[in-house]
C-alpha positions in Angstrom: 38.6 63.6 16.8 41.7 62.4 14.9 44.4 60.5 16.8 47.9 60.6 15.3 50.9 58.6 16.2 54.4 59.3 14.8 57.2 56.7 14.4 60.5 56.4 12.6 62.7 59.0 14.4 66.2 58.3 15.5 69.9 59.3 15.4 71.8 59.6 12.2 75.0 61.2 10.9 75.1 64.1 8.5 74.1 63.0 5.0 72.0 60.1 6.3 68.3 59.4 5.7 65.2 58.7 7.8 61.6 58.0 7.0 59.0 59.2 9.4 55.5 57.7 9.6 52.2 59.1 11.1 49.3 56.7 11.6 45.9 58.3 11.7 42.7 57.0 13.3 40.5 58.6 10.6 40.5 58.6 6.8 43.4 60.8 5.7 41.8 61.6 2.4 39.5 64.1 4.3 42.3 66.2 5.8 45.2 68.5 5.1 48.1 66.9 6.8 51.5 68.2 7.7 54.8 67.8 9.5 56.2 70.4 11.9 59.4 70.5 13.9 60.7 72.3 17.0 64.2 72.5 18.3 65.0 73.6 21.9 64.9 77.4 22.2 63.5 77.9 18.8 60.0 78.5 17.4 58.0 75.7 15.8 58.5 75.4 12.0 56.1 74.2 9.4 58.1 71.7 7.4 55.8 70.2 4.8 52.1 70.0 4.0 49.9 67.9 1.8 46.4 68.8 0.8 43.3 66.4 0.8 43.6 64.1 -2.2 47.3 65.0 -2.5 46.2 67.9 -4.8 49.1 70.2 -3.6 52.1 70.2 -1.3 54.2 72.8 0.5 57.8 72.7 1.8 59.8 75.1 3.8 62.7 76.4 1.7 65.4 74.8 3.9 64.1 71.3 3.1 63.1 71.7 -0.5 64.7 69.0 -2.6 65.7 66.9 0.4 62.4 66.0 2.0 59.3 64.5 0.4 55.8 64.4 2.0 53.4 61.7 0.9 50.2 60.0 2.2 48.9 56.5 1.7 45.1 56.8 2.0 44.6 53.1 1.9 46.7 52.8 5.1 45.7 56.2 6.6 49.3 56.9 7.1 51.4 60.1 6.4 55.1 59.9 5.6 58.1 62.2 5.5 61.1 60.9 3.6 64.2 62.9 4.8 67.4 62.6 2.7 70.8 64.3 3.1 70.0 65.2 6.7 71.9 68.1 8.3 72.6 68.9 12.0 70.2 71.9 11.7 67.4 69.3 11.0 67.7 68.1 14.6 64.3 68.6 16.3 61.2 67.0 17.6 59.0 66.3 14.6 55.2 66.2 14.9 52.4 65.4 12.5 49.1 67.2 12.3 45.7 67.0 10.6 43.2 69.8 9.8 41.2 71.8 7.4 42.0 73.6 4.1 44.6 73.2 1.4 48.4 73.7 1.4 49.9 76.1 2.2 47.0 77.6 4.2 45.8 74.7 6.3 44.4 75.1 9.8 45.4 72.3 12.0 43.1 70.8 14.7 44.8 67.6 15.7 48.4 66.9 16.7 50.6 63.9 17.5 53.0 63.6 20.4 56.2 63.8 18.2 59.2 61.8 17.4 62.8 62.9 17.9 65.3 63.3 15.0 68.9 63.9 15.9 71.6 64.5 13.2 75.2 64.5 14.3 78.1 66.2 12.4 
């Protein structure tokens, strides 16, 4: 089993930046990893994925050019750099690990999530 723990969430104003981290208990090089988000009353969205070995990435259209997913395999830590944040980015953000390659990964393990709130 892979245990995942997110950190780095918080409250910012529109146009601000945050960097989320996800520490993994297993070698991240073996997994497809991703960030998901869910706002109250809305369905969960797949935000960004990164394949084993960072061979490919995926971003939902609404964050393309603003968010960057990366992984530090030496630290077994996944990151999401979020720039130019908008109120519609407000959600609970969770990281996940699983099988396959972006954009078709199957996720088996999930973190508890970290809240991101963007005010106008």
